[in-house]
C-alpha positions in Angstrom: 91.5 -54.0 65.5 93.6 -56.1 63.2 93.0 -57.6 59.6 91.2 -60.8 60.8 88.5 -58.7 62.5 88.4 -56.3 59.5 87.6 -59.4 57.6 84.6 -60.0 59.5 83.3 -56.7 59.4 83.7 -56.3 55.6 83.5 -59.6 53.7 84.6 -59.6 50.3 82.3 -61.2 48.2 85.2 -61.3 45.1 88.4 -63.3 45.7 90.3 -60.0 44.9 88.8 -57.7 47.6 87.2 -54.6 45.6 84.3 -55.0 46.1 84.8 -53.4 49.5 88.4 -51.3 49.2 88.0 -49.6 46.0 86.8 -46.7 47.8 90.0 -46.1 49.8 91.7 -47.0 46.9 90.2 -44.1 44.7 90.5 -41.8 48.0 94.2 -42.4 48.4 94.9 -42.6 44.6 93.6 -39.0 44.2 94.8 -37.7 47.2 98.3 -38.5 46.9 98.8 -40.2 43.4 99.9 -43.7 44.9 98.0 -46.9 43.7 97.5 -49.0 46.3 96.4 -52.9 46.3 93.7 -54.2 48.2 95.3 -55.9 50.7 97.1 -52.5 51.4 93.9 -50.6 51.6 92.8 -52.8 54.7 96.2 -51.6 56.2 95.2 -48.1 55.5 91.8 -48.7 56.9 94.0 -49.5 60.2 95.9 -47.0 60.1 93.0 -44.3 59.8 91.9 -42.9 63.5 88.9 -44.4 65.1 86.3 -42.2 64.0 87.3 -42.4 60.5 87.1 -46.3 61.3 83.6 -45.6 63.0 82.3 -44.1 60.0 82.9 -46.7 58.2 81.4 -49.5 60.2 78.0 -47.5 60.8 77.6 -46.2 57.3 79.7 -48.4 54.9 83.1 -48.6 53.5 81.4 -46.4 50.2 80.1 -43.5 52.4 80.7 -40.1 50.9 81.8 -38.8 54.5 84.0 -41.9 54.8 85.6 -41.2 51.8 86.3 -37.5 52.0 87.8 -38.4 55.4 90.5 -41.1 54.0 91.3 -38.3 51.2 91.8 -35.5 53.6 93.7 -38.4 56.3 96.0 -39.2 52.8 96.9 -35.9 52.0 97.9 -35.2 55.6 99.9 -38.6 56.1 101.3 -39.2 52.5 104.6 -40.4 54.5 102.8 -42.9 56.3 101.3 -44.2 52.8 104.6 -44.5 51.1 106.1 -46.1 53.9 103.4 -49.1 53.9 103.7 -49.5 50.0 107.7 -49.7 50.5 107.5 -52.7 52.8 104.7 -53.8 51.0 
């Protein structure tokens, strides 16, 4: 999956993208205290295992189980998120 496919799967109505990516932002912020932009949230989504991506595709980005999985993944992969933030 790439960013273009992601935009087609989860189209945003708001220009800033927060109508779709807020749940990832909140889960990461709560798990590892890193404040992501909407663009960085998309990149985090692409870093998630396929199973977690599938949850979001099936149930939506604001699904509770998906959010819990993002939280757990972020706790276990803080270094990946830090690297993402450091390179933009």
